[in-house]
N, C-alpha and C positions, 0 to 999 in steps of 0.2 A: 791101415793100423787097425788094432784091435782097440777097443775101448770097453771098460768095466762100468755100466750104468748100474748106479746106486738107486733103488726104488725107496722112497721114504714118504712118511706119511705124517702130518702134524695134528692129532687128534684134537687140537682145539681151534682149528682153521675155522673161517668164517665161509659156510657153504654159500652164501646169498652172491658172493661173487664168481660161482663156478659157471663157466661158461664152455660147453662141450664142442663147440664151432672148431672142424678141422681135426677132432681126436677120433680115434677106433674105438670100438668095445675092445676088450683086452683079447679075446680069444681071435678075435679080426686081426688084431695087431701082431698075434704070435703067429697066427697062420701066414700073414703076408710077409714078414720078415724072416720067417723060417723058410717059407718057400724060393725067397730071393737070394738065400744063403747068407742074409746080414746079420741075422740072430743065431749065435752059434750056440747057444745054451741059455738057461735063464731058471729060476724057479722063486718062489715065495720063501721064507724063511719064518719061523716063529718070532713069537714076541720078545721084547728085551729080557722079560723076567726068567724066561728060559737059556739065556745066555749063560756061557762060561768063560771067565778073563783067566789066561795064563800068561805066567810072568816069571820069570829068573833072573834073581837079584842076589850077587853076592855068594854064587853057589846054590841057593835057597829056592826050591821052585812053590811059586804062591800062586794057588787056583782060588778063584774068588766066583761066587753066584753071581748073575747079573752084567750087564753090559759093562764094558770098559770105561766108558764115559756118559755122564749124565747129559741129557740132550732132550731139547722140545719135541725133536722129531724121532720118529721110529722107523729104523729101517726093516721094510716089509718084504724085500725081494730085492733080486740081480738080475741082469743080463748081460752076457759077452756079445759085443757086437764087433762085426768086423766092417769097417767101413774105408771109402777112399780117402777120407780127411773128416776132419771137426766138423765141417759143415755140414756133411753128409749125417754124420751123428747125430748133430743138433735137430737135423729134419728129421730122423727115424724118431728122436726122442720126443720131439713136437707134438705128434701122431699118438703117443702112448695114453691111457686115460688118466694116468697119474700126473701128468704136465699139469692137468688142471687140479685134480685131487688132492695133490702131494708135490714132491718135486724129485728129478732126477737130476742126479749128479754123474756126470761122464768124466771118467779119468783113463787118459790113456796108458797102455802098457809101456812099459820101457822095451824099446827095441833093442835086442841084444845083438 
């Protein structure tokens, strides 16, 4: 199964709760899961103020600077994972450093 893993950061989080036990350094995480063929691709993305939203309504194209939705958390990156199932994807995400400092959202691809 393929999963999109959105990497988000809450800039207002309380860092006193950060327990890095069981997580890898981001470079170690990338190397480990690239080598295992689990991480198919991924990258960081620029901050929300650099986003552009594109919408068509009633035949009119609307282009807006900034993110589509106001959110407390910022999307800072993504990875595409190939895992046997959701349990494996959760295990892979659990080792990512942003599981502590942010939030990882796993979304399965629609199988066609």
